[in-house]
N, C-alpha and C positions, 0 to 999 in steps of 0.2 A: 476766823474764818480761814487764814492760814493753815490753823492748825486741823481742821474738818477735813481738807481738802487732804494734807501729808497723809491722814487717818486712811482716808477712803483710799491712795494710792499703795499704801504699805500694810492694811489691816488683812487681804487676802494673801498675803507671805507668811505673817503671824499676830495675830491678831490679839493675842496678850502683853507682848513684847511691843506693840506697836501702841497699842492701851498704853501701855506706861510709860513710854516714852512721850506721846502727848501729856499726861498729868503734870509729871515731872517741867515738860517747857512752859505748862501752863501757871503751874507754881513759883518757878525760879522769879518774878516781878515780885514776887513778896519777901523771898530773902533779900534783895536789893534794897527793898523799903527799911527795913531792919537793920541791914549793914552795908551801907553803901559802898565799902572799900574793897569789898571780896572781889578777889578774881586779880590778875596779876595785870600789872600798871603797863603800858604800852606809850613804850619813848617815844614813839614817830609819830605820835600826837603833841607831845610838846607844844606851847604850855597848858595844854588842857590836861584835865585827869582822865584818860578813858581808859577804862578798863575791861578783858578779856575774861570773862565768865562760860567755863564748859557745862551744858545739861548734856549728857548723854554724848553723842558724837556731831552737839551743834554746839555751835559759837555766840555767847549772845555779849556786844558790845556796849558799854554802858558808862 
């Protein structure tokens, strides 16, 4: 649902870029399912293995 709100907010500025960004955000979890070690490891969360995964200008932590 957050993606819908983000799209509605940004679409009036640049609809095609906004649509592409939302598609990338929705697809990102599939990448994590196939490669759980993708992204930069964040040492501040030791001993847990928390990683930073960038999708456009957005940061996903997993």
